[in-house]
C-alpha positions in Angstrom: -0.1 -0.1 0.0 3.0 2.3 0.9 4.4 1.7 -2.8 0.9 2.5 -4.5 0.7 5.7 -2.5 4.2 6.6 -3.2 3.6 5.8 -6.9 0.4 8.1 -6.9 2.1 10.8 -5.1 4.7 10.9 -7.6 2.4 10.8 -10.7 0.9 14.1 -9.0 3.7 15.5 -8.6 5.0 15.0 -12.4 2.0 16.4 -13.7 1.7 19.5 -11.5 5.4 20.0 -12.6 4.3 19.2 -16.3 1.6 22.1 -15.9 3.8 24.7 -14.2 6.0 24.3 -17.0 4.2 23.8 -20.0 0.4 24.4 -19.0 -0.3 28.1 -20.0 -0.7 27.5 -23.4 -3.8 25.8 -24.2 -7.1 26.8 -24.1 -10.0 24.8 -22.4 -11.9 22.2 -24.9 -15.7 21.8 -24.5 -18.4 18.9 -24.9 -21.1 20.3 -26.4 -24.7 18.8 -26.6 -25.6 17.6 -30.0 -29.2 19.9 -31.1 -30.5 17.2 -33.1 -30.9 14.6 -30.5 -30.9 16.5 -27.3 -28.3 14.0 -25.9 -24.5 15.1 -25.4 -23.0 12.6 -28.0 -21.1 14.8 -30.5 -17.7 15.2 -28.7 -16.2 18.6 -30.3 -13.2 19.0 -28.4 -13.3 17.9 -25.0 -13.5 14.0 -23.5 -16.3 15.0 -20.5 -18.8 17.3 -20.2 -17.4 19.2 -17.3 -19.9 21.9 -18.1 -22.4 19.5 -17.0 -25.1 21.0 -14.4 -25.0 18.5 -11.1 -27.1 19.1 -8.1 -26.4 16.6 -5.3 -23.1 17.6 -3.8 -24.5 20.8 -2.9 -28.3 21.2 -3.6 -27.7 23.8 -5.8 -26.3 23.8 -9.3 -23.1 23.6 -10.4 -21.1 22.7 -13.2 -19.4 19.1 -12.6 -15.8 20.8 -13.1 -16.5 23.3 -10.6 -18.4 21.6 -7.5 -16.2 21.2 -4.6 -18.0 18.2 -3.6 -16.5 15.2 -5.7 -19.5 14.0 -7.8 -19.1 11.2 -10.5 -21.7 11.5 -13.5 -23.3 8.7 -15.6 -24.3 11.0 -18.6 -27.0 10.2 -20.7 -24.6 9.6 -23.7 -23.1 7.0 -21.8 -26.8 5.6 -21.1 -27.8 5.7 -24.6 -24.2 4.4 -26.3 -24.4 1.4 -23.7 -27.9 0.7 -24.1 -28.3 -0.5 -20.5 -30.9 -2.9 -19.4 -32.1 -0.9 -16.3 -30.9 1.1 -13.7 -28.9 -2.0 -12.2 -26.9 -2.4 -15.2 -25.7 1.3 -15.4 -24.8 1.3 -11.9 -23.4 -2.4 -12.0 -20.9 -1.5 -15.2 -19.9 2.1 -13.8 -19.3 2.0 -10.2 -16.2 -0.5 -9.5 -16.6 -2.7 -6.8 -20.9 -2.1 -6.6 -22.4 -5.7 -6.7 -26.1 -6.9 -7.4 -28.4 -9.3 -6.5 -32.1 -9.5 -6.4 -34.7 -11.5 -4.5 -38.7 -11.3 -4.8 -38.3 -8.2 -2.1 -36.4 -6.1 -4.4 -32.5 -5.4 -5.3 -29.6 -5.7 -2.9 -26.9 -3.5 -3.2 -23.0 -4.0 -1.3 -20.1 -1.9 -1.9 -16.8 -1.4 0.5 -18.7 -4.5 2.6 -21.5 -2.0 3.3 -25.0 -3.3 2.4 -28.2 -1.4 1.3 -29.1 0.4 4.2 -25.8 2.4 4.3 -26.7 3.6 0.4 -29.0 6.3 -0.2 -31.2 6.0 -3.5 -32.6 9.5 -4.8 -34.9 10.3 -7.5 -34.4 14.3 -8.3 -33.1 14.7 -4.8 -36.3 12.8 -2.6 -35.7 9.4 -1.4 -37.2 5.9 -2.5 -39.2 4.2 -0.2 -37.6 0.8 0.2 -39.5 -2.7 -0.4 -40.9 -4.1 3.4 -37.7 -6.5 3.3 -35.5 -3.4 3.3 -33.8 -3.5 -0.7 -34.6 -1.2 -3.3 -37.0 -2.0 -6.5 -35.2 -0.4 -9.2 -37.4 -2.2 -11.7 -39.8 0.9 -10.9 -37.5 3.3 -13.1 -37.4 3.7 -16.5 -33.7 4.5 -17.8 -35.2 6.1 -21.0 -36.3 9.1 -18.9 -33.1 9.4 -17.0 -31.2 12.7 -17.6 -28.0 11.4 -15.7 -27.1 9.7 -12.4 -25.0 11.6 -10.2 -23.0 9.8 -7.3 -21.5 10.9 -4.2 -19.1 8.6 -2.0 -19.3 9.1 1.8 -21.1 10.9 4.3 -24.0 13.3 3.0 -26.3 13.3 6.5 -26.0 17.2 6.8 -28.0 17.5 3.2 -30.1 14.3 2.9 -30.2 13.0 6.3 -30.3 9.5 7.8 -28.6 6.3 5.3 -26.3 8.7 3.7 -22.9 7.2 5.0 -21.7 5.0 2.7 -23.0 6.8 -0.7 -25.5 8.6 -2.1 -26.9 8.2 -5.6 -29.2 10.3 -7.4 -31.2 9.8 -10.7 -32.1 12.8 -12.3 -34.6 12.6 -14.7 -35.6 14.8 -17.8 -38.2 17.5 -18.8 -39.5 18.4 -22.1 -38.5 21.6 -23.4 -40.3 21.5 -26.8 -44.3 22.0 -28.2 -44.2 18.1 -28.5 -41.9 15.4 -28.0 -41.4 11.9 -26.9 -40.0 8.8 -27.9 -41.2 5.2 -28.2 -38.8 2.2 -27.8 -38.8 -1.6 -27.3 -36.3 -4.0 -26.4 -36.1 -7.7 -26.2 -33.4 -10.3 -24.8 -32.8 -13.5 -23.6 -35.4 -15.3 -21.1 -38.2 -13.6 -22.7 -37.2 -10.0 -21.4 -39.4 -7.5 -23.3 -39.4 -3.9 -22.3 -42.0 -1.8 -23.7 -41.2 2.3 -23.1 -43.0 5.1 -24.4 -43.5 9.1 -23.6 -45.2 11.9 -24.8 -44.3 15.4 -23.7 -45.2 19.3 -24.2 -43.7 22.6 -23.2 -46.4 25.3 -24.4 -46.1 28.8 -23.2 -46.2 28.0 -19.2 -47.5 24.7 -19.4 -45.1 21.6 -19.0 -46.4 18.1 -19.2 -45.0 14.7 -19.4 -47.0 11.3 -19.7 -44.6 8.2 -19.4 -45.2 4.5 -19.8 -42.8 1.6 -18.9 -43.7 -2.3 -18.9 -40.9 -5.2 -18.6 -41.4 -9.0 -18.7 -39.3 -11.7 -18.2 -39.7 -15.3 -17.5 -36.8 -15.6 -14.9 -33.7 -17.9 -15.0 -32.3 -20.4 -13.0 -28.7 -21.1 -12.2 -29.3 -24.2 -10.3 -31.2 -26.4 -12.8 -30.9 -29.6 -10.6 -33.6 -27.7 -8.4 -36.3 -26.6 -10.6 -38.9 -25.9 -8.3 -36.9 -22.4 -7.2 -35.3 -20.1 -9.6 -32.2 -17.8 -8.8 -34.7 -15.1 -10.1 -38.8 -16.1 -10.4 -40.7 -15.0 -13.5 -42.2 -11.4 -13.3 -43.8 -8.1 -14.5 -43.7 -4.5 -14.0 -45.8 -1.8 -15.1 -45.0 1.9 -14.2 -47.3 5.1 -15.4 -46.0 8.6 -14.5 -47.6 11.8 -15.1 -45.9 15.6 -14.5 -47.1 19.0 -14.8 -45.5 22.3 -14.3 -47.0 25.7 -14.5 -44.6 28.8 -14.9 -45.8 32.5 -14.3 -43.3 35.4 -13.9 -41.7 34.8 -10.6 -43.7 31.5 -9.8 -43.3 27.7 -10.6 -45.5 25.0 -9.4 -44.6 21.2 -10.4 -46.6 18.3 -9.7 -46.3 14.7 -10.4 -47.5 11.4 -10.1 -46.6 7.5 -10.4 -48.4 4.2 -10.1 -46.3 1.3 -10.1 -47.3 -2.4 -10.4 -45.2 -5.3 -10.2 -45.6 -9.2 -9.7 -43.3 -11.8 -9.0 -44.5 -15.8 -9.9 -43.4 -19.4 -9.4 -41.4 -21.3 -12.1 -43.5 -24.0 -13.4 -42.6 -26.5 -11.3 -42.8 -24.8 -7.7 -44.8 -26.1 -5.3 -45.5 -23.0 -3.6 -49.0 -21.8 -3.3 -48.6 -18.0 -3.0 -46.5 -15.3 -4.4 -46.1 -11.7 -4.3 -47.7 -8.5 -6.0 -46.9 -5.0 -5.0 -47.8 -1.7 -5.9 -46.2 1.6 -5.3 -47.7 5.3 -5.3 -46.0 8.2 -5.5 -46.9 12.1 -5.4 -44.9 15.2 -5.4 -45.8 18.9 -5.2 -43.5 21.9 -5.6 -43.9 25.7 -5.4 -40.8 27.8 -6.1 -41.3 31.6 -5.3 -38.7 33.8 -6.9 -38.3 37.2 -5.1 -35.5 38.5 -6.8 -32.9 37.3 -9.4 -30.9 36.2 -6.3 -33.3 35.2 -3.7 -35.9 32.1 -4.0 -38.2 30.0 -1.6 -39.1 26.2 -2.5 -41.5 24.3 -0.4 -42.2 20.9 -1.4 -44.3 17.5 -0.7 -43.1 13.8 -1.2 -45.1 10.7 -0.6 -43.9 7.2 -1.7 -46.3 4.3 -0.2 -45.2 0.7 -1.1 -47.9 -2.3 -0.5 -47.0 -5.8 -0.8 -49.5 -8.2 -1.2 -49.7 -12.2 -0.9 -51.6 -13.8 -3.7 -53.1 -17.2 -2.8 -52.9 -19.1 -6.3 -55.5 -21.7 -5.7 -58.1 -19.0 -5.2 -56.4 -15.9 -6.7 -57.6 -14.1 -3.5 -55.2 -10.9 -2.4 -53.9 -10.3 1.5 -52.0 -7.3 2.4 -48.8 -8.4 4.2 -46.6 -5.4 4.2 -46.4 -1.6 4.0 -43.5 0.9 3.6 -44.6 4.7 3.7 -42.2 8.0 3.4 -43.6 11.4 3.7 -41.5 14.5 3.4 -42.3 18.3 4.2 -39.5 20.6 3.3 -39.0 24.1 2.7 -35.5 25.5 1.2 -34.6 29.0 1.1 -31.8 30.1 -1.0 -30.0 33.4 -1.1 -27.4 34.5 -2.9 -26.2 38.1 -2.1 -23.1 38.2 -4.9 -21.6 35.8 -7.2 -19.2 34.6 -4.9 -21.5 33.6 -2.1 -24.5 31.7 -2.0 -26.4 30.3 1.2 -29.5 28.2 1.7 -31.2 27.1 5.0 -34.3 24.7 5.2 -36.2 22.9 7.7 -37.6 19.3 7.1 -40.1 16.6 8.3 -40.1 12.7 7.8 -42.5 10.5 8.6 -42.1 7.1 8.2 -45.0 4.5 8.9 -44.0 0.5 8.2 -46.8 -2.2 8.6 -46.1 -6.1 8.9 -48.4 -8.6 9.5 -46.2 -10.9 11.2 -43.0 -8.6 11.7 -43.8 -6.6 14.8 -45.6 -9.3 17.1 -49.0 -10.4 17.6 -50.8 -7.4 18.7 -48.7 -4.3 16.9 -48.9 -4.6 13.4 -48.1 -0.7 12.6 -44.5 0.9 13.4 -44.0 4.8 13.1 -41.0 7.0 13.3 -40.5 10.5 12.5 -37.7 13.1 12.4 -37.6 17.0 12.3 -34.4 18.9 10.7 -33.2 21.9 10.4 -30.1 22.5 7.8 -27.8 25.4 6.4 -25.1 25.7 3.9 -22.8 28.5 2.9 -20.8 28.2 -0.5 -18.2 30.5 -0.8 -16.0 31.8 -3.6 -13.3 33.2 -1.2 -10.6 34.0 -4.3 -10.8 33.1 -7.7 -9.0 30.0 -7.1 -10.4 28.8 -3.8 -14.2 27.6 -3.0 -15.5 26.6 0.4 -18.5 24.9 1.3 -19.7 24.4 4.8 -23.0 23.0 6.5 -25.0 21.2 9.0 -28.0 19.3 9.9 -29.5 19.1 13.4 -32.0 16.3 13.5 -34.6 15.0 16.5 -35.5 11.5 16.0 -38.8 10.0 17.6 -36.7 6.9 19.0 -33.1 7.4 18.7 -32.8 11.4 19.9 -30.3 13.6 18.5 -27.8 13.9 15.7 -25.7 16.6 14.6 -24.4 16.4 11.2 -21.5 19.3 10.0 -19.5 18.9 6.9 -17.1 21.3 5.3 -15.4 21.1 1.6 -12.7 22.8 0.1 -11.5 23.1 -3.7 -8.2 24.8 -5.1 -8.3 25.3 -8.7 -4.7 26.4 -10.1 -4.3 25.9 -13.6 -6.0 22.9 -15.0 -5.9 21.2 -11.6 -8.5 20.6 -9.1 -7.5 19.9 -5.5 -11.0 18.7 -3.4 -10.8 17.8 0.4 -13.2 17.5 3.1 -14.8 16.2 6.3 -18.6 15.2 6.9 -20.1 13.2 9.4 -23.3 10.9 8.6 -25.6 9.1 10.7 -28.4 6.2 10.0 -31.2 5.5 12.3 -32.2 1.9 13.1 -34.9 0.6 10.8 -38.1 -0.5 12.3 -37.1 -4.3 11.7 -34.1 -3.5 14.0 -36.0 -1.8 16.5 -39.5 -3.3 16.8 -38.8 -7.1 15.4 -41.1 -9.8 17.2 -41.6 -12.8 15.2 -40.7 -16.7 14.9 -38.2 -17.3 11.8 -39.8 -20.8 11.3 -38.0 -22.9 13.7 -34.3 -21.3 13.3 -35.3 -18.4 15.6 -37.3 -15.6 17.8 -36.4 -12.4 16.0 -36.5 -9.6 18.6 -35.8 -6.1 18.1 -34.0 -3.6 20.3 -35.9 0.0 20.8 -32.6 1.2 22.9 -30.3 0.8 19.9 -28.3 4.0 19.0 -28.0 5.9 15.9 -24.7 4.5 13.8 -22.5 7.2 13.2 -19.6 8.1 10.4 -16.8 10.3 10.2 -15.9 10.8 6.6 -12.8 12.5 5.4 -11.1 12.6 1.5 -9.1 14.2 -0.8 -8.9 14.1 -4.4 -6.6 15.4 -6.9 -7.7 16.2 -10.5 -5.9 17.4 -13.9 -7.5 18.0 -17.0 -5.8 18.6 -20.3 -7.0 18.5 -24.0 -7.9 15.1 -24.6 -6.9 13.8 -21.1 -8.5 13.7 -17.6 -6.8 12.2 -14.8 -8.3 12.0 -10.9 -6.7 10.4 -7.6 -9.3 10.4 -4.6 -8.3 8.9 -1.4 -10.4 8.4 1.8 -11.4 7.5 4.9 -14.7 6.0 6.6 -15.2 5.5 9.8 -18.4 4.2 11.2 -19.2 3.7 14.9 -22.0 1.7 16.5 -22.5 -0.5 13.7 -26.0 -2.7 14.1 -25.2 -6.4 14.5 -27.6 -8.9 14.7 -26.6 -12.1 16.6 -28.2 -15.4 17.9 -28.5 -15.9 21.6 -29.9 -19.1 23.5 -31.9 -18.2 26.2 -33.9 -20.4 29.1 -37.3 -19.7 30.4 -38.1 -20.3 33.9 -38.9 -23.7 33.4 -35.4 -24.7 31.9 -36.7 -24.6 28.0 -34.0 -23.3 25.8 -35.0 -20.8 23.0 -32.9 -19.4 20.3 -33.2 -15.6 19.6 -31.8 -13.0 17.0 -30.8 -9.8 18.9 -29.9 -6.4 17.4 -27.4 -4.2 19.4 -24.8 -1.5 18.8 -21.5 -3.6 18.9 -19.4 -3.2 15.9 -17.0 -0.5 14.6 -15.7 -0.4 11.0 -12.9 1.5 9.3 -13.0 1.8 5.4 -10.3 3.2 3.6 -9.5 3.5 -0.2 -8.5 5.1 -3.2 -9.7 5.6 -6.8 -8.0 6.5 -9.8 -10.0 7.7 -12.7 -8.9 8.2 -16.1 -10.2 9.6 -19.2 -8.5 9.7 -22.6 -9.4 10.8 -26.3 -6.5 9.1 -28.2 -8.2 10.4 -31.5 -11.3 12.5 -32.3 -13.5 9.2 -32.8 -12.4 7.4 -29.8 -12.9 7.8 -26.1 -11.5 5.7 -23.3 -12.6 5.5 -19.5 -11.3 3.6 -16.8 -11.7 3.6 -13.3 -9.7 1.4 -10.6 -10.9 1.3 -6.7 -9.1 -0.2 -3.8 -11.2 -0.6 -0.7 -9.9 -1.8 2.8 -12.7 -2.4 4.9 -12.1 -3.6 8.2 -14.2 -4.4 11.5 -12.1 -2.7 14.3 -13.6 -5.1 17.0 -12.1 -8.7 15.2 -9.6 -7.0 12.8 -11.3 -8.6 10.1 -12.4 -7.4 6.5 -16.2 -6.9 6.4 -18.0 -9.6 4.8 -18.1 -9.1 1.3 -15.9 -6.7 0.5 -13.8 -6.5 -2.8 -10.2 -5.1 -2.2 -9.9 -4.5 -6.1 -12.0 -3.9 -8.7 -11.6 -2.1 -12.3 -14.4 -0.8 -14.7 -13.5 0.7 -18.0 -15.5 1.8 -21.1 -14.6 2.7 -24.8 -16.5 4.1 -27.6 -15.7 4.6 -31.3 -17.8 7.1 -33.3 -18.2 7.3 -36.8 -20.3 7.2 -39.6 -21.2 4.2 -41.7 -23.3 4.1 -45.0 -24.1 7.7 -44.4 -25.3 7.0 -40.9 -24.1 7.8 -37.5 -23.0 4.9 -35.4 -21.2 4.1 -32.1 -19.8 0.7 -31.0 -19.0 0.7 -26.9 -17.0 -2.0 -25.0 -17.8 -1.7 -21.1 -16.4 -4.0 -18.8 -16.1 -4.5 -14.9 -13.6 -7.1 -12.6 -13.9 -7.7 -9.1 -11.1 -9.4 -7.0 -12.3 -12.0 -4.7 -15.1 -11.3 -2.5 -13.6 -11.6 1.1 -16.0 -13.8 3.3 -14.0 -14.3 6.6 -15.9 -15.8 9.6 -14.6 -15.4 13.6 -15.0 -18.1 15.9 -14.0 -17.9 19.5 -13.6 -21.0 21.6 -12.4 -21.7 25.3 -10.0 -24.4 25.6 -11.6 -26.7 27.7 -7.8 -28.2 29.0 -6.1 -24.6 29.6 -8.9 -22.2 29.8 -7.3 -20.0 26.9 -9.4 -18.2 24.4 -8.8 -19.5 20.9 -9.6 -17.8 17.6 -10.5 -19.3 14.4 -10.6 -17.4 11.4 -12.5 -19.4 8.3 -11.6 -17.9 4.9 -14.3 -19.2 2.4 -13.5 -16.1 -0.8 -15.7 -15.9 -3.8 -13.6 -16.1 -7.3 -12.7 -12.9 -8.6 -14.7 -12.6 -12.2 -15.1 -10.4 -14.9 -18.4 -9.2 -17.2 -17.9 -7.8 -20.6 -20.5 -5.8 -22.7 -21.0 -4.8 -26.2 -23.2 -2.7 -27.5 -23.8 -1.3 -31.3 -25.8 1.9 -31.8 -27.2 2.8 -35.3 -29.3 6.3 -36.2 -31.1 4.7 -39.6 -32.8 7.9 -40.4 -32.7 11.8 -38.5 -34.8 15.0 -39.3 -34.5 17.9 -37.0 -35.7 16.2 -33.4 -37.1 12.9 -35.4 -35.0 10.2 -35.4 -34.9 6.3 -35.6 -32.3 4.6 -33.7 -31.4 0.6 -33.6 -29.1 -0.9 -31.2 -27.9 -4.7 -30.2 -25.3 -6.0 -28.3 -24.2 -9.3 -26.2 -24.1 -9.2 -22.3 -21.7 -11.2 -20.2 -19.7 -11.9 -23.4 -17.8 -14.6 -21.8 -20.7 -16.5 -20.3 -19.3 -16.0 -16.7 -21.9 -17.4 -14.2 -21.2 -19.1 -10.5 -23.9 -21.4 -9.6 -21.9 -22.4 -6.5 -20.9 -19.5 -4.4 -22.9 -16.9 -6.2 -20.0 -14.4 -7.3 -22.4 -13.1 -9.2 -26.3 -13.9 -9.9 -25.5 -12.9 -13.8 -27.1 -15.7 -15.8 -24.7 -15.7 -18.5 -24.2 -14.6 -22.3 -27.3 -13.2 -23.7 -28.0 -10.9 -27.1 -30.4 -7.9 -27.2 -31.7 -5.8 -29.3 -34.0 -2.5 -29.3 -35.6 0.1 -31.7 -36.3 3.6 -30.8 -38.0 6.3 -32.3 -37.7 9.6 -30.8 -39.7 13.0 -32.2 
């Protein structure tokens, strides 16, 4: 590790000296949007659109090049060039070390040894409700309507509250800007995976409207054919209908949107189960913005996300509600910009969560409620042209665990073509209702018992990054440490009642501390006008400081890469992209402490059962068959998992193997 850090320091120093001697002669090169398609596909000079507007790191609009909070962006151009299957596909091929697996409850994510609950998923700045089991259901999101995906690592609780400890992913959606626009798309691949996706929108005078429809169905797949009654991914169907409205009048803007999502996960043909899941999700968002002057605006918003899961009895086709997960948020945000170099935001927020579960919380109580009240503020100060400082904090009062204080400070120094960023932020994660209130028998295995006295998990995040940009070359090195205290752990405990009868209980407690250190190297390079290359390497050392073992599921080394060639063939625009990612072996160490019956000494035994390293590759070809003005017809096709890698034994990846795909997109 010391050699690696020395190499990075030498690389940064060399580039700095090169810039000092030779770096004043060349102007900045710009990536300009393609006015024909609305996507940033035509690269005129620059490898990346550093003028892209991002909002996640500061809750205010800043260009990617000038945000002091390190932000990674998956652009609309990347999404289109790779024709990703869904949000999961886009994240997995772009964020090194990120792992997915799905079950009937939703999509489980793990990165840096941290699971779902330490990652915050947002859509246009609002958090998605989780499924009753805890995961996120990404199938409810249409990729065609995504403008870009913004990713910030580390603690972001000062802006977004609970769960923003490990990573925050903000999915930014599109808004119509013409009198009539839209698209219709169909996509098909192996396992009868069929997507229908359409939208129509208008921006006429003061009114903006957009209607979206998305449907996906698949037959599921099985990596263990010796047990055909249970699939690795069960068959399912998803449908999403969304309506957006906006009204603008002088200095007033009102927006509203509603989403209805329906999903059904069925059983494979040879299954002996008599039940399956059917779920629906309703989302409502209303926002009112008032501009008092060019430098002052007040924004009030309501957000509600309501998820319901039902059990379907196949013999009678009757339905029974078994769980719900509801989130509601009220927020007011005041933004004041007294000068071009100073901006301040302040706000208040109230979050209300209600969870119902037919069995989770005991026989008498079926519904659990928690809420939190928040006040937050942030100042963004461009002290001098080379120095930008952003500082802020959040005060939270949670109805169960009490109070939390989450400060942050970020600094960016910009000499020439360099960007040096650094910062500190504190994060927290409130215990979830399962950890607080569980009271049920898990089959014959254990009695699961929550702990209402749990403390919030808290983190301290430090990072430093250096970025160098010059002509067709961009390189950045990021180093960080994330220390998490009071990690909540579940453990089996054998207890005896008054009659001496033993029972196994699963209990929750604050016992673990974790320390995660790492570095990430990002390189963008354009060796020729028609070729763009991108590569990322991530190193992660994720340690449980109580046992001195790596966190289960951690991957020490991970690469992701993306190469695109764009040209004209037979007078048609086309691009060919090769993307992939490689993960080193997944750590799965288990500690067992026993007492030697002869000596009385404590013996620590560590069992290692690593999951093998693997890589997945994806090839995509996109061709514009016809284009006139804003109207065009695109076709795309490709291969996912080119080398047909599967792991039906240890499930290093849940990928089902090689599959060809094709799609047709008509835009107007």
